[in-house]
TORKOL-4160 file (C-alpha; in steps of 0.2 Angstrom, whole numbers, padded with zeros to 4 digits, m for minus):
205
<pt num="1" X="0487" Y="m0204" Z="m0355"/>
<pt num="2" X="0488" Y="m0188" Z="m0346"/>
<pt num="3" X="0471" Y="m0182" Z="m0338"/>
<pt num="4" X="0466" Y="m0166" Z="m0330"/>
<pt num="5" X="0464" Y="m0175" Z="m0314"/>
<pt num="6" X="0482" Y="m0180" Z="m0314"/>
<pt num="7" X="0487" Y="m0162" Z="m0314"/>
<pt num="8" X="0475" Y="m0159" Z="m0299"/>
<pt num="9" X="0482" Y="m0174" Z="m0290"/>
<pt num="10" X="0500" Y="m0168" Z="m0292"/>
<pt num="11" X="0496" Y="m0152" Z="m0284"/>
<pt num="12" X="0486" Y="m0160" Z="m0270"/>
<pt num="13" X="0501" Y="m0171" Z="m0266"/>
<pt num="14" X="0512" Y="m0155" Z="m0264"/>
<pt num="15" X="0499" Y="m0147" Z="m0252"/>
<pt num="16" X="0500" Y="m0163" Z="m0242"/>
<pt num="17" X="0519" Y="m0163" Z="m0241"/>
<pt num="18" X="0520" Y="m0145" Z="m0237"/>
<pt num="19" X="0507" Y="m0146" Z="m0223"/>
<pt num="20" X="0518" Y="m0159" Z="m0215"/>
<pt num="21" X="0533" Y="m0147" Z="m0215"/>
<pt num="22" X="0532" Y="m0137" Z="m0199"/>
<pt num="23" X="0541" Y="m0123" Z="m0207"/>
<pt num="24" X="0525" Y="m0117" Z="m0215"/>
<pt num="25" X="0511" Y="m0109" Z="m0205"/>
<pt num="26" X="0500" Y="m0107" Z="m0220"/>
<pt num="27" X="0498" Y="m0115" Z="m0237"/>
<pt num="28" X="0491" Y="m0103" Z="m0251"/>
<pt num="29" X="0488" Y="m0109" Z="m0268"/>
<pt num="30" X="0490" Y="m0097" Z="m0283"/>
<pt num="31" X="0484" Y="m0103" Z="m0300"/>
<pt num="32" X="0486" Y="m0093" Z="m0316"/>
<pt num="33" X="0475" Y="m0096" Z="m0332"/>
<pt num="34" X="0472" Y="m0115" Z="m0333"/>
<pt num="35" X="0482" Y="m0117" Z="m0317"/>
<pt num="36" X="0468" Y="m0107" Z="m0308"/>
<pt num="37" X="0456" Y="m0122" Z="m0311"/>
<pt num="38" X="0469" Y="m0134" Z="m0306"/>
<pt num="39" X="0473" Y="m0124" Z="m0290"/>
<pt num="40" X="0456" Y="m0122" Z="m0284"/>
<pt num="41" X="0453" Y="m0140" Z="m0285"/>
<pt num="42" X="0470" Y="m0143" Z="m0276"/>
<pt num="43" X="0466" Y="m0130" Z="m0262"/>
<pt num="44" X="0453" Y="m0139" Z="m0252"/>
<pt num="45" X="0466" Y="m0143" Z="m0238"/>
<pt num="46" X="0475" Y="m0126" Z="m0240"/>
<pt num="47" X="0473" Y="m0110" Z="m0231"/>
<pt num="48" X="0469" Y="m0099" Z="m0246"/>
<pt num="49" X="0468" Y="m0098" Z="m0265"/>
<pt num="50" X="0472" Y="m0084" Z="m0277"/>
<pt num="51" X="0466" Y="m0085" Z="m0295"/>
<pt num="52" X="0476" Y="m0075" Z="m0308"/>
<pt num="53" X="0467" Y="m0073" Z="m0325"/>
<pt num="54" X="0457" Y="m0089" Z="m0322"/>
<pt num="55" X="0442" Y="m0093" Z="m0333"/>
<pt num="56" X="0425" Y="m0092" Z="m0324"/>
<pt num="57" X="0417" Y="m0105" Z="m0336"/>
<pt num="58" X="0420" Y="m0123" Z="m0341"/>
<pt num="59" X="0433" Y="m0125" Z="m0355"/>
<pt num="60" X="0421" Y="m0131" Z="m0368"/>
<pt num="61" X="0412" Y="m0114" Z="m0367"/>
<pt num="62" X="0428" Y="m0105" Z="m0367"/>
<pt num="63" X="0434" Y="m0115" Z="m0383"/>
<pt num="64" X="0418" Y="m0112" Z="m0392"/>
<pt num="65" X="0419" Y="m0093" Z="m0388"/>
<pt num="66" X="0437" Y="m0092" Z="m0395"/>
<pt num="67" X="0432" Y="m0102" Z="m0410"/>
<pt num="68" X="0418" Y="m0089" Z="m0413"/>
<pt num="69" X="0431" Y="m0078" Z="m0421"/>
<pt num="70" X="0434" Y="m0091" Z="m0435"/>
<pt num="71" X="0424" Y="m0094" Z="m0451"/>
<pt num="72" X="0407" Y="m0103" Z="m0449"/>
<pt num="73" X="0414" Y="m0118" Z="m0459"/>
<pt num="74" X="0427" Y="m0120" Z="m0445"/>
<pt num="75" X="0414" Y="m0118" Z="m0431"/>
<pt num="76" X="0402" Y="m0131" Z="m0440"/>
<pt num="77" X="0417" Y="m0143" Z="m0439"/>
<pt num="78" X="0422" Y="m0140" Z="m0422"/>
<pt num="79" X="0406" Y="m0137" Z="m0412"/>
<pt num="80" X="0399" Y="m0155" Z="m0414"/>
<pt num="81" X="0416" Y="m0162" Z="m0408"/>
<pt num="82" X="0416" Y="m0151" Z="m0393"/>
<pt num="83" X="0398" Y="m0156" Z="m0389"/>
<pt num="84" X="0403" Y="m0174" Z="m0390"/>
<pt num="85" X="0418" Y="m0173" Z="m0379"/>
<pt num="86" X="0408" Y="m0163" Z="m0366"/>
<pt num="87" X="0396" Y="m0178" Z="m0366"/>
<pt num="88" X="0411" Y="m0189" Z="m0363"/>
<pt num="89" X="0411" Y="m0197" Z="m0380"/>
<pt num="90" X="0427" Y="m0199" Z="m0391"/>
<pt num="91" X="0426" Y="m0193" Z="m0409"/>
<pt num="92" X="0433" Y="m0205" Z="m0422"/>
<pt num="93" X="0433" Y="m0195" Z="m0438"/>
<pt num="94" X="0442" Y="m0178" Z="m0435"/>
<pt num="95" X="0446" Y="m0168" Z="m0450"/>
<pt num="96" X="0465" Y="m0168" Z="m0452"/>
<pt num="97" X="0464" Y="m0149" Z="m0452"/>
<pt num="98" X="0458" Y="m0150" Z="m0434"/>
<pt num="99" X="0472" Y="m0162" Z="m0427"/>
<pt num="100" X="0481" Y="m0148" Z="m0418"/>
<pt num="101" X="0465" Y="m0146" Z="m0407"/>
<pt num="102" X="0456" Y="m0163" Z="m0407"/>
<pt num="103" X="0468" Y="m0177" Z="m0412"/>
<pt num="104" X="0463" Y="m0193" Z="m0404"/>
<pt num="105" X="0477" Y="m0193" Z="m0391"/>
<pt num="106" X="0471" Y="m0177" Z="m0383"/>
<pt num="107" X="0453" Y="m0181" Z="m0383"/>
<pt num="108" X="0453" Y="m0190" Z="m0366"/>
<pt num="109" X="0462" Y="m0175" Z="m0358"/>
<pt num="110" X="0449" Y="m0163" Z="m0365"/>
<pt num="111" X="0435" Y="m0174" Z="m0359"/>
<pt num="112" X="0442" Y="m0174" Z="m0341"/>
<pt num="113" X="0445" Y="m0155" Z="m0342"/>
<pt num="114" X="0428" Y="m0151" Z="m0349"/>
<pt num="115" X="0420" Y="m0159" Z="m0334"/>
<pt num="116" X="0425" Y="m0145" Z="m0322"/>
<pt num="117" X="0415" Y="m0130" Z="m0319"/>
<pt num="118" X="0426" Y="m0117" Z="m0310"/>
<pt num="119" X="0411" Y="m0109" Z="m0302"/>
<pt num="120" X="0406" Y="m0125" Z="m0294"/>
<pt num="121" X="0424" Y="m0130" Z="m0289"/>
<pt num="122" X="0428" Y="m0113" Z="m0282"/>
<pt num="123" X="0412" Y="m0112" Z="m0272"/>
<pt num="124" X="0417" Y="m0128" Z="m0263"/>
<pt num="125" X="0431" Y="m0120" Z="m0254"/>
<pt num="126" X="0427" Y="m0115" Z="m0236"/>
<pt num="127" X="0438" Y="m0099" Z="m0235"/>
<pt num="128" X="0438" Y="m0082" Z="m0244"/>
<pt num="129" X="0447" Y="m0082" Z="m0261"/>
<pt num="130" X="0456" Y="m0068" Z="m0271"/>
<pt num="131" X="0451" Y="m0066" Z="m0289"/>
<pt num="132" X="0463" Y="m0055" Z="m0299"/>
<pt num="133" X="0460" Y="m0050" Z="m0317"/>
<pt num="134" X="0468" Y="m0037" Z="m0329"/>
<pt num="135" X="0457" Y="m0027" Z="m0340"/>
<pt num="136" X="0469" Y="m0028" Z="m0355"/>
<pt num="137" X="0469" Y="m0048" Z="m0355"/>
<pt num="138" X="0466" Y="m0055" Z="m0373"/>
<pt num="139" X="0462" Y="m0072" Z="m0367"/>
<pt num="140" X="0451" Y="m0071" Z="m0351"/>
<pt num="141" X="0438" Y="m0058" Z="m0348"/>
<pt num="142" X="0433" Y="m0047" Z="m0333"/>
<pt num="143" X="0416" Y="m0056" Z="m0334"/>
<pt num="144" X="0425" Y="m0072" Z="m0330"/>
<pt num="145" X="0433" Y="m0065" Z="m0315"/>
<pt num="146" X="0416" Y="m0058" Z="m0309"/>
<pt num="147" X="0408" Y="m0075" Z="m0311"/>
<pt num="148" X="0422" Y="m0083" Z="m0300"/>
<pt num="149" X="0420" Y="m0069" Z="m0287"/>
<pt num="150" X="0401" Y="m0071" Z="m0286"/>
<pt num="151" X="0403" Y="m0089" Z="m0281"/>
<pt num="152" X="0405" Y="m0084" Z="m0262"/>
<pt num="153" X="0400" Y="m0068" Z="m0253"/>
<pt num="154" X="0417" Y="m0067" Z="m0245"/>
<pt num="155" X="0428" Y="m0068" Z="m0261"/>
<pt num="156" X="0438" Y="m0053" Z="m0265"/>
<pt num="157" X="0439" Y="m0046" Z="m0283"/>
<pt num="158" X="0453" Y="m0035" Z="m0289"/>
<pt num="159" X="0453" Y="m0028" Z="m0307"/>
<pt num="160" X="0470" Y="m0021" Z="m0312"/>
<pt num="161" X="0470" Y="m0008" Z="m0326"/>
<pt num="162" X="0480" Y="m0011" Z="m0341"/>
<pt num="163" X="0486" Y="m0028" Z="m0335"/>
<pt num="164" X="0487" Y="m0042" Z="m0348"/>
<pt num="165" X="0486" Y="m0061" Z="m0347"/>
<pt num="166" X="0504" Y="m0063" Z="m0342"/>
<pt num="167" X="0502" Y="m0050" Z="m0328"/>
<pt num="168" X="0511" Y="m0036" Z="m0336"/>
<pt num="169" X="0505" Y="m0018" Z="m0338"/>
<pt num="170" X="0503" Y="m0013" Z="m0356"/>
<pt num="171" X="0499" Y="0005" Z="m0359"/>
<pt num="172" X="0496" Y="0003" Z="m0378"/>
<pt num="173" X="0479" Y="m0003" Z="m0384"/>
<pt num="174" X="0488" Y="m0012" Z="m0399"/>
<pt num="175" X="0486" Y="m0031" Z="m0399"/>
<pt num="176" X="0503" Y="m0034" Z="m0406"/>
<pt num="177" X="0511" Y="m0024" Z="m0392"/>
<pt num="178" X="0501" Y="m0035" Z="m0379"/>
<pt num="179" X="0506" Y="m0051" Z="m0387"/>
<pt num="180" X="0525" Y="m0045" Z="m0389"/>
<pt num="181" X="0525" Y="m0043" Z="m0370"/>
<pt num="182" X="0522" Y="m0062" Z="m0367"/>
<pt num="183" X="0540" Y="m0065" Z="m0372"/>
<pt num="184" X="0548" Y="m0049" Z="m0366"/>
<pt num="185" X="0557" Y="m0052" Z="m0349"/>
<pt num="186" X="0561" Y="m0034" Z="m0347"/>
<pt num="187" X="0543" Y="m0029" Z="m0343"/>
<pt num="188" X="0540" Y="m0032" Z="m0324"/>
<pt num="189" X="0525" Y="m0040" Z="m0316"/>
<pt num="190" X="0512" Y="m0027" Z="m0311"/>
<pt num="191" X="0515" Y="m0019" Z="m0294"/>
<pt num="192" X="0497" Y="m0018" Z="m0290"/>
<pt num="193" X="0496" Y="m0037" Z="m0292"/>
<pt num="194" X="0510" Y="m0041" Z="m0279"/>
<pt num="195" X="0502" Y="m0029" Z="m0267"/>
<pt num="196" X="0485" Y="m0037" Z="m0268"/>
<pt num="197" X="0493" Y="m0054" Z="m0266"/>
<pt num="198" X="0503" Y="m0049" Z="m0250"/>
<pt num="199" X="0487" Y="m0040" Z="m0243"/>
<pt num="200" X="0476" Y="m0056" Z="m0245"/>
<pt num="201" X="0489" Y="m0068" Z="m0238"/>
<pt num="202" X="0491" Y="m0056" Z="m0223"/>
<pt num="203" X="0472" Y="m0056" Z="m0220"/>
<pt num="204" X="0471" Y="m0075" Z="m0219"/>
<pt num="205" X="0469" Y="m0081" Z="m0201"/>
């Protein structure tokens, strides 16, 4: 029964609770990856928002792009399902091979997720936002970050060299090394990332 709106509402409730606590002078939302889309929708009553490796296009377009690496037969099965869900229509007959993606129980969630265009949602925020993206990210492109940054003139864009999707610096251009870093706790978060976050928070009035 989970919908994307449930995730947004949970985050919005936390913003409300924290704003009532006088210990905090500002509330800044930081959203990573899919959490970027959740965060920007929860940040309307916050003081700032930071997107880390957040998509700049709706999830249906991202999913189609990712499936573009699959054989045409797979695309021919998946794309009509994605189009149907984007139109708000459930799909009854899903090839069992595709259950991990499109099983009936997850389709309502995908419909609610596909409705959101991050460029539109981010533009609705009234304060400058910080968009951070690594150029060694296997999942989200620099173009996505640029699309987000372009939604408002006062947004800030920071591209961090060699940073991957989980915010770690990977010197190697080898894909397997990049993926291995996801589960290696010995690799620290990129220092330039933390500096950019601190600078942005300090700039908020």
